[in-house]
C-alpha positions as MATLAB code, in Angstrom:
seq = 'MGYVIKPIECHGGCLGCYEKAAREAGFSPKFDLGAVLSTLDASMALDKDNSWHSPTLHGGEPLSLPIEYIEAILERIFVKYGKSGIQTSGAQITAKHIELFDRYKTHVGVSIDGDRAETNAGRWNAPGFDAAKMTERTLGAMRRMHEAGVRLSAIVLLRRYNAGTPALRQDLVRFGLRLRDEFGVTSARFNPVIGFDRRTVEQEELDNASLADVFKRLAVRAIAEEIDWRPVRDFIGAMNGKPNLCELTECDPWHSEAEMPILGDGSIGVCLKGGGGIDGVATLRTEQKSRARYEALAQVKQADGGCAGCYWLPYCKGGCPGAGIGGEWRKRTRFCEAYKETFGFLSVLDIFTRGAGPVQAATHGDREHGDSDDPAWRAKHPEWKGGAK';
ca = [
      -0.077   -0.132    0.191;
       1.227    3.105   -0.928;
      -0.641    6.449    0.118;
       1.101    9.677   -1.085;
      -0.226   13.218   -0.617;
      -0.391   15.286   -3.559;
      -0.053   18.793   -4.443;
       0.211   18.972   -8.021;
       1.418   22.869   -7.464;
       4.895   22.867   -9.390;
       6.628   25.992  -11.561;
       9.484   23.972  -12.852;
       7.830   23.177  -16.092;
       9.295   19.907  -16.819;
       8.447   18.347  -20.165;
       8.329   14.753  -19.190;
       6.049   15.439  -15.983;
       2.982   12.965  -15.514;
       1.029   15.370  -14.160;
       1.579   18.156  -16.120;
      -1.608   17.647  -17.748;
      -3.611   17.653  -14.531;
      -1.702   21.294  -13.751;
      -2.044   22.771  -16.958;
      -5.751   21.654  -17.526;
      -6.566   23.320  -14.295;
      -8.669   20.949  -12.956;
      -6.402   19.699  -10.227;
      -8.267   20.337   -6.775;
      -6.820   23.269   -4.414;
      -5.004   22.134   -1.298;
      -7.101   22.305    1.802;
      -4.783   21.070    4.764;
      -7.727   20.260    6.717;
      -9.770   17.833    4.105;
      -5.927   16.278    3.504;
      -5.338   15.444    7.261;
      -8.539   14.301    7.623;
      -8.221   12.041    5.302;
      -4.610   10.860    6.012;
      -5.974   10.238    9.673;
      -8.368    7.597    8.228;
      -6.166    6.010    6.141;
      -3.303    5.431    8.264;
      -5.952    4.363   10.788;
      -6.624    1.548    8.543;
      -3.196    0.216    8.810;
      -3.656   -1.486   12.289;
      -0.116   -3.092   12.371;
       1.868   -0.473   10.833;
       2.666   -2.910    7.923;
       2.085   -0.323    5.380;
       4.433    1.346    3.640;
       4.297    4.957    5.888;
       2.935    7.710    3.535;
       5.069   10.107    1.367;
       4.661   13.754    0.754;
       5.153   13.793   -3.092;
       4.103   16.414   -6.037;
       4.148   18.254   -7.873;
       6.503   20.012   -5.966;
       5.636   19.507   -1.996;
       7.786   22.743   -1.261;
       5.558   24.681   -2.830;
       3.080   23.888    0.112;
       3.489   26.771    2.916;
       6.236   25.293    5.362;
       3.778   25.066    8.142;
       1.641   22.610    5.662;
       4.727   20.847    5.430;
       5.455   20.177    9.093;
       1.467   19.261    9.991;
       1.817   16.539    7.191;
       5.429   15.644    7.942;
       4.231   15.355   11.990;
       1.325   13.745   11.479;
       2.909   10.889    9.666;
       6.112   10.690   12.107;
       3.534   10.410   15.185;
       1.935    7.164   13.586;
       5.147    5.393   12.419;
       8.219    7.126   13.773;
       9.376    8.557   10.592;
       8.424   10.242    7.436;
       9.120   10.915    3.635;
       8.869   13.506    1.125;
      10.000   13.572   -2.963;
      11.168   16.727   -3.657;
      13.705   18.372   -6.726;
      15.593   19.785   -3.634;
      16.116   23.056   -5.012;
      14.030   25.044   -2.798;
      15.211   23.101    0.519;
      15.838   25.746    3.135;
      17.561   25.405    6.747;
      13.894   25.390    8.016;
      13.210   22.510    5.688;
      16.193   20.679    7.098;
      15.236   21.138   10.710;
      11.938   20.159    9.990;
      13.431   16.535    8.228;
      15.513   15.905   11.377;
      12.874   16.499   13.977;
      10.426   14.038   11.847;
      12.806   11.619   10.746;
      11.971   12.453    7.152;
      13.450   10.351    4.346;
      14.139   12.425    1.318;
      14.328   11.400   -1.822;
      15.654   14.288   -4.540;
      14.764   14.351   -7.963;
      17.677   14.997  -10.040;
      18.870   13.585  -13.640;
      22.936   14.568  -13.065;
      25.481   17.014  -12.177;
      25.596   19.235  -14.933;
      23.144   21.681  -16.449;
      23.241   19.695  -19.546;
      22.223   16.569  -18.080;
      19.325   18.427  -16.199;
      18.037   20.098  -19.664;
      14.664   18.294  -19.077;
      14.353   19.975  -15.682;
      13.260   23.177  -14.482;
      11.936   24.111  -18.283;
       9.184   27.076  -16.896;
      10.727   30.870  -17.992;
      12.932   32.332  -15.439;
      14.760   28.866  -14.441;
      18.546   28.304  -15.480;
      19.206   24.964  -14.945;
      22.971   25.355  -13.616;
      21.878   27.415  -11.145;
      19.071   24.891  -10.082;
      21.510   21.867  -10.330;
      24.273   23.689   -7.841;
      20.923   24.601   -5.625;
      20.175   20.798   -5.406;
      23.577   19.482   -5.149;
      24.361   22.111   -2.217;
      20.767   21.271   -0.563;
      21.843   17.403   -0.618;
      25.366   18.168    0.738;
      23.663   19.943    3.703;
      21.223   17.364    4.559;
      24.172   14.571    4.468;
      25.892   16.686    6.774;
      22.898   17.135    8.835;
      22.276   13.405    8.703;
      19.147   13.359    7.105;
      18.637   10.053    4.901;
      18.990   10.745    1.411;
      17.749    8.739   -1.808;
      17.379    9.787   -5.583;
      15.228    9.433   -8.396;
      16.832    9.863  -11.738;
      14.856   10.324  -14.981;
      16.146    8.702  -18.067;
      16.307   10.683  -21.084;
      18.046   11.851  -24.009;
      19.735   14.516  -22.027;
      21.603   12.729  -19.577;
      21.324    8.938  -21.423;
      20.854    9.747  -24.901;
      24.448    8.403  -26.159;
      26.990    5.828  -24.773;
      29.136    8.617  -23.316;
      26.071    9.936  -21.572;
      25.258    6.652  -20.334;
      28.850    6.177  -18.966;
      28.617    9.334  -17.282;
      25.196    8.309  -15.621;
      27.243    5.559  -13.963;
      29.656    7.918  -12.714;
      27.136   10.095  -11.546;
      25.455    7.480   -9.335;
      28.597    6.662   -7.796;
      28.948   10.283   -6.813;
      25.652   10.324   -4.799;
      26.811    7.561   -3.064;
      30.403    8.467   -2.327;
      29.487   12.514   -1.947;
      25.996   12.403   -0.671;
      25.695    8.913    0.995;
      22.507    7.952   -1.495;
      23.370    4.178   -1.326;
      19.663    3.785   -2.839;
      18.438    5.369   -6.342;
      15.901    4.714   -8.653;
      16.576    5.397  -12.355;
      12.964    5.588  -14.029;
      12.480    6.351  -17.864;
      10.705    9.002  -19.071;
       7.298    8.731  -20.328;
       6.145   11.149  -22.813;
       2.763   12.141  -22.623;
       2.570   13.859  -25.854;
       4.661   13.865  -28.999;
       6.807   16.563  -28.091;
       8.362   14.896  -25.328;
       8.159   11.576  -26.986;
      10.438   12.864  -29.849;
      12.621   15.230  -27.467;
      13.068   13.150  -24.368;
      12.035    9.691  -24.630;
      15.040    6.851  -24.848;
      14.585    4.480  -27.873;
      14.640    0.572  -26.374;
      17.948    0.501  -27.410;
      19.329    3.090  -25.567;
      17.266    2.044  -22.574;
      18.643   -1.535  -22.236;
      21.707   -0.363  -22.620;
      21.472    2.064  -19.371;
      20.134   -0.736  -17.478;
      22.781   -3.112  -18.318;
      25.496   -0.721  -17.502;
      23.927    0.194  -14.251;
      23.261   -3.806  -13.827;
      26.922   -4.509  -13.777;
      28.432   -2.151  -11.435;
      25.487   -2.396   -9.292;
      26.112   -5.811   -8.607;
      29.798   -5.859   -8.553;
      29.483   -3.312   -5.764;
      26.136   -4.418   -4.151;
      24.588   -1.028   -4.707;
      20.626   -1.048   -4.561;
      20.292    0.829   -7.683;
      16.855    0.494   -9.277;
      15.045   -0.770  -11.500;
      17.882   -3.623  -11.684;
      16.990   -4.980   -8.035;
      13.388   -4.775   -8.884;
      14.292   -7.165  -12.154;
      16.215   -9.582   -9.932;
      13.274   -9.831   -7.590;
      10.549  -10.326  -10.118;
      12.396  -13.435  -11.400;
      12.473  -14.439   -8.229;
       8.845  -13.880   -7.673;
       9.401  -10.681   -5.470;
       8.443   -7.504   -7.334;
       9.125   -4.281   -5.591;
       8.607   -2.249   -8.911;
       5.124   -1.159   -9.827;
       5.799   -1.485  -13.409;
       6.375   -4.989  -12.676;
       3.131   -5.695  -11.151;
      -0.371   -6.169  -11.932;
      -1.527   -2.682  -11.611;
      -5.258   -1.387  -12.605;
      -4.584    2.299  -13.520;
      -8.272    2.926  -12.180;
      -7.237    1.433   -8.726;
      -3.542    1.857   -8.471;
      -1.956    0.397   -5.218;
       1.670    1.145   -5.052;
       0.535    5.205   -5.628;
      -2.643    6.238   -3.792;
      -2.488    9.682   -3.794;
      -4.487   11.846   -1.429;
      -5.502   14.961   -3.466;
      -5.607   18.251   -2.416;
      -9.353   18.264   -1.578;
      -9.029   15.228    0.793;
     -10.225   12.991   -2.227;
      -8.343    9.228   -2.695;
      -7.329    9.651   -6.994;
      -4.870    7.014   -8.568;
      -1.410    7.165  -10.349;
      -1.550    9.662  -12.863;
       1.417    7.886  -14.670;
      -0.960    4.883  -15.257;
      -3.484    5.728  -17.729;
      -5.873    7.893  -15.253;
      -5.460   11.699  -15.492;
      -3.011   11.887  -18.324;
      -5.921   13.571  -20.330;
      -5.653   16.663  -17.460;
      -8.402   15.246  -15.094;
      -7.174   13.703  -11.603;
      -8.984   10.714  -11.729;
     -10.895    9.476   -8.727;
     -10.028    5.640   -7.600;
     -12.612    2.854   -8.160;
     -13.203    0.317   -5.534;
     -12.599   -2.723   -6.958;
      -9.701   -3.525   -8.924;
      -9.840   -5.293  -12.316;
      -7.392   -7.830  -13.966;
      -8.690   -6.745  -17.671;
      -5.588   -5.207  -18.945;
      -3.861   -8.442  -17.592;
      -5.957  -10.917  -18.904;
      -6.332   -9.606  -22.375;
      -2.130   -8.833  -22.597;
      -1.970  -12.963  -22.172;
      -4.366  -13.704  -24.979;
      -3.483  -10.706  -27.541;
      -0.914  -11.158  -30.008;
       2.585   -9.404  -29.457;
       1.842   -7.968  -33.054;
      -0.939   -6.422  -32.037;
       0.331   -4.549  -28.742;
      -0.488   -7.785  -26.581;
       1.910  -10.314  -24.693;
       0.596  -13.499  -26.110;
       3.249  -16.267  -25.678;
       6.113  -14.183  -23.829;
       8.300  -15.793  -21.823;
       8.588  -12.657  -19.616;
       4.970  -11.894  -19.074;
       4.814  -13.840  -15.523;
       7.532  -10.973  -14.606;
       6.986   -7.871  -16.394;
       2.866   -8.035  -16.445;
       3.428   -5.911  -19.346;
       4.595   -2.983  -17.754;
       3.125    0.324  -17.099;
       0.155    1.013  -18.573;
       0.767    4.546  -18.958;
       3.568    3.644  -21.317;
       1.482    1.616  -23.157;
       2.379    1.437  -26.922;
       0.679    4.709  -29.000;
      -0.483    5.994  -25.578;
      -3.144    3.311  -24.825;
      -2.712    1.817  -21.518;
      -4.458   -1.368  -22.999;
      -1.354   -2.372  -24.294;
       2.053   -3.342  -23.348;
       4.661   -1.112  -22.377;
       6.389    0.549  -25.176;
       9.650    0.108  -23.677;
       8.705   -3.885  -23.924;
      12.289   -4.890  -26.167;
      14.348   -2.758  -23.384;
      12.588   -4.862  -20.895;
      12.905   -8.342  -22.529;
      16.751   -7.419  -22.891;
      17.637   -6.847  -19.639;
      15.772   -9.597  -17.902;
      17.410  -11.839  -20.664;
      20.907  -10.113  -19.547;
      20.004  -10.310  -15.915;
      19.119  -14.523  -16.439;
      22.297  -15.340  -18.089;
      24.246  -14.016  -15.320;
      22.486  -16.096  -12.988;
      22.760  -13.806  -10.128;
      22.357  -14.854   -6.826;
      20.203  -12.148   -4.671;
      19.811  -11.954   -0.795;
      18.643  -15.486    0.044;
      16.553  -15.967   -2.807;
      18.904  -18.767   -4.864;
      20.340  -18.296   -8.481;
      17.944  -16.509  -11.131;
      16.996  -19.364  -13.706;
      18.499  -18.518  -16.777;
      16.114  -18.505  -19.758;
      17.161  -20.459  -22.465;
      14.339  -20.483  -24.847;
      13.620  -16.498  -24.511;
      10.423  -14.862  -25.907;
       8.628  -17.161  -28.173;
       5.126  -17.148  -29.944;
       4.371  -20.237  -29.177;
       5.273  -20.844  -25.392;
       5.081  -19.088  -21.742;
       6.380  -19.342  -18.902;
       7.039  -23.083  -17.876;
       6.829  -22.542  -14.166;
       3.446  -24.954  -13.142;
       2.751  -22.818  -10.188;
       2.566  -19.840  -12.413;
       0.437  -21.399  -15.069;
      -1.685  -22.465  -12.156;
      -2.182  -19.013  -10.847;
      -3.309  -17.769  -14.103;
      -5.695  -19.941  -15.562;
      -6.760  -17.549  -18.490;
      -3.297  -17.771  -20.085;
      -4.033  -19.367  -23.355;
      -0.414  -20.062  -24.801;
       1.518  -23.150  -25.117;
       4.346  -24.985  -23.094;
       2.678  -27.400  -21.202;
];
C-alpha cells in the first residue's frame, strides 16, 4: 500500500512530468490542509499493525506548500510511524526544511538527473529558471542534508539529455557513484521518462536500445558493488517472485495500489502516470481492482500490442499502463524490448540475490508459442492460453 499526499502544484515546467496535463488543465483540486489531514488520519488508521509503507509527501513539488503545511503533514505521519518521507527536486530546500526533516526523521528523495546543467536540461523548463543554477542549488541542499544526518535517496529520470549516447550513459554511472560517495545515497531509482505528448516523445524519450544499454550498465556496477540501484534490483526481484516495482505488477490504472494519491481536497485518486489522469483530469479511485488488462495482454498477439506467448510476461506483467504503445494503457509498454533484453541479460548472469537463490537462466527466451514453464505460475493464471505445457 502506498499513500502519497499529492499537491499538484509545481513551477518547474518539466516536459516529462506525468502530472503536467492535470496541472495545466486547471482541474487539480486546490490544497485544503484540513481535508488532507482528515483523509490521511483515516487512511493511516486502517493500518492496524503499521505494516504498510508510511505515507510520503509527494508532488508536483511539495515544497511549493507553505512550510507550516509541510510540518503538519510530516508530524502527523511521524506520530504514527516514527518516520516520514518527502520527494522533491530539492532546489527550494532551506535550513528550516532541514530542521523539520531532522525532527520528523524524514527520508528525503531528491529528483535530479545528473550533476551538470546539460544532464538536467529536462528539468526546470519554465521561463526564468536556469538549469545550471538549479542543479547547484539541489546539490548544495543535498550536501547540507547529508551533513545534518538526513537520509537521502534519489530518483533519476532517464532521457536523451542524460542517457541519449553511450558517453552520457557511462557518465550516468559516474553520477550514481558520486551520489553514493559524496551524499550517502545508497538507494537510487532510474526511471525512463514516459512521453505523454508528441513533443516529449520526440525530444526526451529514450529508444529501446538506449534504455536497455542504460539498464545493463547500471546492472553491472550495481551487482559488482552491491548498490541498491533500481530497477536492477526490481528486475532481479521479479525473477525471484518478489517484485518491488509497480511497473512489474498488475497495476489497475483505475485502482492503483503502489501510489494512492491523497489529492488536495482530501479525495483519493489514482497514479496519474498509469493512464488515469493523463488527459488532465485527476481521476478518483474505483472500489474494485480489475485484472482485465492482464487477462487481455496474455491473449492478444504481440503484433497487436499484447503479450501472447511472451516468456517474460510472468515477470514484467506488460509494464506500466502509462507507457502503453501509442499512449494506449491497454497495450503493453513501449519499452518492451528494453525490458526483454534486460531480463535476458540478468538471467544469463545467473545472479544470486539475498537469500533467494539463483535466478533461472532463460534459454528459450521469448517465443510466440510458449510462456512460463512454471507450473505454479500457470496454476495462478488460468486465463493464459499459450503453449508450453
